[in-house]
VEXSEPA-711904 format. One record per residue: residue number from 1; z, x, y of N, C-alpha, C in turn; chain. Coordinates in Angstrom, 3 decimals, m for minus. Example, Ala and Ser with C-alpha at 12.3 -4.5 7.8 and 13.67 -1.06 7.14 Angstrom:
! VEXSEPA-711904
{1 {7.800 13.190 m5.690} {7.800 12.300 m4.500} {7.800 13.200 m3.300} A}
{2 {7.080 12.850 m2.250} {7.140 13.670 m1.060} {7.870 12.900 0.030} A}
! end
This chain:
! VEXSEPA-711904
{1 {m10.227 6.135 m10.832} {m9.593 5.391 m9.773} {m9.539 6.287 m8.535} A}
{2 {m10.186 5.854 m7.493} {m10.219 6.606 m6.247} {m9.672 5.737 m5.122} A}
{3 {m8.817 6.319 m4.280} {m8.157 5.562 m3.226} {m8.508 6.173 m1.871} A}
{4 {m9.010 5.352 m0.947} {m9.309 5.789 0.417} {m8.449 4.995 1.382} A}
{5 {m7.613 5.682 2.132} {m6.678 5.043 3.046} {m7.398 4.479 4.271} A}
{6 {m7.084 3.236 4.635} {m7.618 2.614 5.847} {m6.581 2.688 6.952} A}
{7 {m5.330 2.314 6.652} {m4.258 2.409 7.643} {m2.915 2.590 6.945} A}
{8 {m2.014 3.291 7.633} {m0.659 3.527 7.139} {0.317 3.327 8.290} A}
{9 {1.417 2.656 7.980} {2.460 2.401 8.975} {3.807 2.545 8.273} A}
{10 {4.791 3.062 8.994} {6.147 3.170 8.469} {7.040 2.233 9.260} A}
{11 {7.871 1.462 8.542} {8.825 0.563 9.183} {10.203 0.839 8.615} A}
{12 {11.194 0.794 9.483} {12.591 0.948 9.082} {13.198 m0.453 8.993} A}
{13 {13.630 m0.862 7.799} {14.215 m2.189 7.586} {15.505 m2.025 6.802} A}
{14 {16.605 m2.470 7.391} {17.934 m2.387 6.762} {18.245 m0.980 6.251} A}
{15 {17.913 0.033 7.034} {18.202 1.404 6.647} {17.245 1.992 5.633} A}
{16 {16.211 1.254 5.260} {15.224 1.709 4.272} {13.884 1.906 4.973} A}
{17 {13.259 3.058 4.768} {11.936 3.311 5.320} {10.888 2.797 4.343} A}
{18 {9.978 1.964 4.846} {8.913 1.407 4.023} {7.568 1.917 4.517} A}
{19 {6.735 2.340 3.580} {5.379 2.767 3.885} {4.463 1.574 3.601} A}
{20 {3.784 1.103 4.638} {2.912 m0.065 4.518} {1.473 0.419 4.675} A}
{21 {0.667 0.186 3.648} {m0.694 0.721 3.633} {m1.740 m0.355 3.384} A}
{22 {m2.905 m0.108 3.917} {m4.113 m0.839 3.559} {m5.080 0.228 3.076} A}
{23 {m5.618 0.061 1.869} {m6.521 1.076 1.332} {m7.608 0.456 0.467} A}
{24 {m8.699 1.212 0.323} {m9.799 0.832 m0.558} {m9.589 1.551 m1.878} A}
{25 {m9.740 0.802 m2.981} {m9.611 1.382 m4.306} {m10.904 1.143 m5.064} A}
{26 {m11.465 2.212 m5.605} {m12.722 2.142 m6.339} {m12.596 1.305 m7.612} A}
{27 {m11.382 1.133 m8.070} {m11.154 0.342 m9.286} {m11.213 1.223 m10.516} A}
{28 {m11.050 0.608 m11.657} {m11.057 1.338 m12.917} {m9.713 1.225 m13.603} A}
{29 {m9.538 2.038 m14.616} {m8.326 1.989 m15.420} {m7.152 2.607 m14.670} A}
{30 {m6.022 1.901 m14.626} {m4.803 2.389 m14.000} {m3.877 2.865 m15.115} A}
{31 {m3.685 4.168 m15.205} {m2.854 4.734 m16.274} {m1.376 4.390 m16.097} A}
{32 {m0.954 4.085 m14.890} {0.437 3.714 m14.637} {0.795 2.353 m15.209} A}
{33 {m0.141 1.398 m15.084} {0.126 0.047 m15.562} {m0.557 m0.259 m16.893} A}
{34 {m1.553 0.534 m17.242} {m2.292 0.284 m18.478} {m3.299 m0.845 m18.343} A}
{35 {m3.669 m1.185 m17.117} {m4.619 m2.279 m16.877} {m5.776 m1.798 m16.009} A}
{36 {m6.845 m2.582 m16.024} {m7.979 m2.313 m15.153} {m7.662 m2.842 m13.761} A}
{37 {m8.049 m2.068 m12.742} {m7.895 m2.506 m11.350} {m9.274 m2.898 m10.832} A}
{38 {m9.286 m3.987 m10.098} {m10.521 m4.464 m9.504} {m10.856 m3.621 m8.272} A}
{39 {m12.138 m3.439 m8.024} {m12.579 m2.718 m6.832} {m12.329 m3.572 m5.609} A}
{40 {m11.763 m2.976 m4.554} {m11.543 m3.732 m3.339} {m10.502 m3.117 m2.443} A}
{41 {m10.063 m3.890 m1.476} {m9.082 m3.459 m0.481} {m7.712 m4.016 m0.861} A}
{42 {m6.739 m3.135 m0.883} {m5.391 m3.473 m1.321} {m4.386 m3.255 m0.193} A}
{43 {m3.355 m4.089 m0.186} {m2.199 m3.909 0.685} {m1.065 m3.412 m0.210} A}
{44 {m0.257 m2.487 0.300} {0.875 m2.016 m0.503} {2.069 m1.721 0.374} A}
{45 {3.244 m1.836 m0.242} {4.507 m1.477 0.405} {5.287 m0.627 m0.591} A}
{46 {5.744 0.532 m0.119} {6.455 1.482 m0.969} {7.676 2.009 m0.219} A}
{47 {8.894 1.904 m0.799} {10.051 2.531 m0.151} {9.916 4.055 m0.256} A}
{48 {10.130 4.741 0.851} {10.008 6.200 0.883} {11.186 6.803 1.638} A}
{49 {11.343 8.098 1.463} {12.300 8.868 2.239} {11.523 9.933 2.984} A}
{50 {11.614 9.931 4.301} {10.948 10.936 5.126} {11.973 11.985 5.537} A}
{51 {11.637 13.254 5.305} {12.519 14.354 5.647} {11.780 15.306 6.574} A}
{52 {12.330 15.522 7.750} {11.712 16.429 8.722} {12.222 17.855 8.484} A}
{53 {11.281 18.777 8.481} {11.587 20.202 8.316} {11.080 20.939 9.551} A}
{54 {10.917 22.211 9.465} {10.427 23.027 10.576} {8.942 22.783 10.819} A}
{55 {8.618 21.754 11.591} {7.228 21.499 11.950} {6.447 20.620 10.997} A}
{56 {7.067 20.119 9.943} {6.374 19.222 9.031} {7.346 18.200 8.462} A}
{57 {6.805 17.146 7.880} {7.606 16.070 7.306} {7.181 15.862 5.860} A}
{58 {8.156 15.743 4.965} {7.846 15.435 3.574} {8.175 13.975 3.296} A}
{59 {7.432 13.414 2.371} {7.607 12.018 1.977} {7.945 11.994 0.493} A}
{60 {9.056 11.369 0.152} {9.495 11.280 m1.235} {9.582 9.808 m1.623} A}
{61 {9.170 9.490 m2.848} {9.258 8.113 m3.329} {9.588 8.116 m4.812} A}
{62 {10.019 6.981 m5.300} {10.310 6.805 m6.714} {9.228 5.916 m7.320} A}
{63 {8.704 6.323 m8.448} {7.631 5.569 m9.106} {8.084 4.153 m9.446} A}
{64 {7.167 3.233 m9.362} {7.348 1.821 m9.743} {8.362 1.071 m8.884} A}
{65 {8.609 1.524 m7.647} {9.513 0.811 m6.753} {8.759 0.015 m5.697} A}
{66 {7.463 0.217 m5.604} {6.649 m0.485 m4.612} {5.842 m1.599 m5.245} A}
{67 {4.977 m2.180 m4.427} {4.128 m3.291 m4.866} {2.784 m3.180 m4.154} A}
{68 {1.726 m3.626 m4.828} {0.417 m3.692 m4.192} {m0.217 m5.033 m4.502} A}
{69 {m1.183 m5.410 m3.667} {m1.843 m6.706 m3.831} {m3.292 m6.578 m3.368} A}
{70 {m4.205 m7.047 m4.187} {m5.614 m7.079 m3.808} {m5.804 m8.163 m2.754} A}
{71 {m6.309 m7.775 m1.583} {m6.496 m8.779 m0.542} {m7.971 m9.063 m0.260} A}
{72 {m8.873 m8.146 m0.675} {m10.301 m8.384 m0.443} {m11.126 m7.673 m1.519} A}
{73 {m11.483 m8.395 m2.607} {m12.327 m7.775 m3.637} {m13.751 m7.575 m3.100} A}
{74 {m14.363 m6.451 m3.452} {m15.717 m6.149 m2.994} {m16.522 m5.505 m4.123} A}
{75 {m17.842 m5.515 m3.969} {m18.714 m4.837 m4.920} {m18.928 m3.385 m4.521} A}
{76 {m18.841 m3.117 m3.192} {m18.942 m1.744 m2.705} {m18.248 m1.616 m1.353} A}
{77 {m17.889 m0.391 m1.033} {m17.211 m0.093 0.224} {m18.219 m0.164 1.371} A}
{78 {m17.792 m0.790 2.498} {m18.647 m0.844 3.684} {m17.773 m1.052 4.915} A}
{79 {m18.334 m0.784 6.073} {m17.605 m0.984 7.332} {m17.320 m2.471 7.552} A}
{80 {m18.246 m3.333 7.176} {m18.053 m4.782 7.332} {m16.914 m5.252 6.435} A}
{81 {m16.911 m4.795 5.184} {m15.837 m5.179 4.252} {m14.491 m4.641 4.726} A}
{82 {m14.485 m3.419 5.274} {m13.243 m2.834 5.779} {m12.700 m3.639 6.955} A}
{83 {m13.580 m4.057 7.851} {m13.159 m4.878 8.995} {m12.597 m6.211 8.518} A}
{84 {m13.231 m6.800 7.505} {m12.749 m8.069 6.945} {m11.366 m7.872 6.315} A}
{85 {m11.186 m6.768 5.589} {m9.896 m6.483 4.954} {m8.814 m6.288 6.005} A}
{86 {m9.141 m5.599 7.099} {m8.161 m5.410 8.174} {m7.761 m6.751 8.786} A}
{87 {m8.714 m7.673 8.890} {m8.412 m9.008 9.416} {m7.527 m9.796 8.445} A}
{88 {m7.719 m9.574 7.152} {m6.930 m10.275 6.134} {m5.538 m9.663 5.948} A}
{89 {m5.346 m8.455 6.447} {m4.084 m7.731 6.307} {m3.113 m8.228 7.380} A}
{90 {m2.690 m9.465 7.238} {m1.888 m10.157 8.245} {m0.403 m9.820 8.105} A}
{91 {0.350 m10.200 9.118} {1.806 m10.040 9.084} {2.411 m10.815 7.916} A}
{92 {1.817 m11.966 7.574} {2.341 m12.782 6.471} {2.231 m12.045 5.144} A}
{93 {1.092 m11.414 4.893} {0.920 m10.657 3.651} {1.865 m9.468 3.636} A}
{94 {1.962 m8.766 4.753} {2.878 m7.632 4.830} {4.310 m8.082 4.571} A}
{95 {4.718 m9.188 5.174} {6.085 m9.679 5.001} {6.350 m10.115 3.564} A}
{96 {5.368 m10.709 2.921} {5.500 m11.102 1.512} {5.795 m9.877 0.646} A}
{97 {5.063 m8.790 0.861} {5.257 m7.570 0.081} {6.579 m6.894 0.446} A}
{98 {6.925 m6.883 1.723} {8.201 m6.306 2.163} {9.366 m7.063 1.532} A}
{99 {9.309 m8.391 1.553} {10.380 m9.205 0.959} {10.541 m8.899 m0.526} A}
{100 {9.417 m8.737 m1.237} {9.473 m8.426 m2.665} {10.165 m7.087 m2.901} A}
{101 {9.756 m6.062 m2.141} {10.328 m4.738 m2.319} {11.806 m4.716 m1.959} A}
{102 {12.188 m5.379 m0.872} {13.586 m5.388 m0.463} {14.453 m6.143 m1.474} A}
{103 {13.941 m7.220 m2.027} {14.681 m7.982 m3.045} {14.843 m7.152 m4.315} A}
{104 {13.781 m6.433 m4.679} {13.811 m5.592 m5.884} {14.808 m4.433 m5.720} A}
{105 {14.921 m3.908 m4.490} {15.808 m2.774 m4.228} {17.276 m3.192 m4.174} A}
{106 {17.542 m4.471 m3.915} {18.925 m4.939 m3.760} {19.669 m5.018 m5.074} A}
! end
């Protein structure tokens, strides 16, 4: 399983920092879930804690508190597929994942 980041954004919602990502995943066996992951572009939302230190920032998260969703399955990585995935990575999909994570955290 190989993950290549396309975009990352941090949003502060109700005092919780959320990491919102779009990434390409090569697919394969996911040891965390025990299932096969399909190759393609995924959207994810993960609650994180950002801590600023002397010139750098650390990111801390708790396992299994986030969510991911396949938004564009592909046979191989390409610039055209990446552009299509970015177009599919809409505010509605982001909000759906954010709502799930916030409900789960409550």
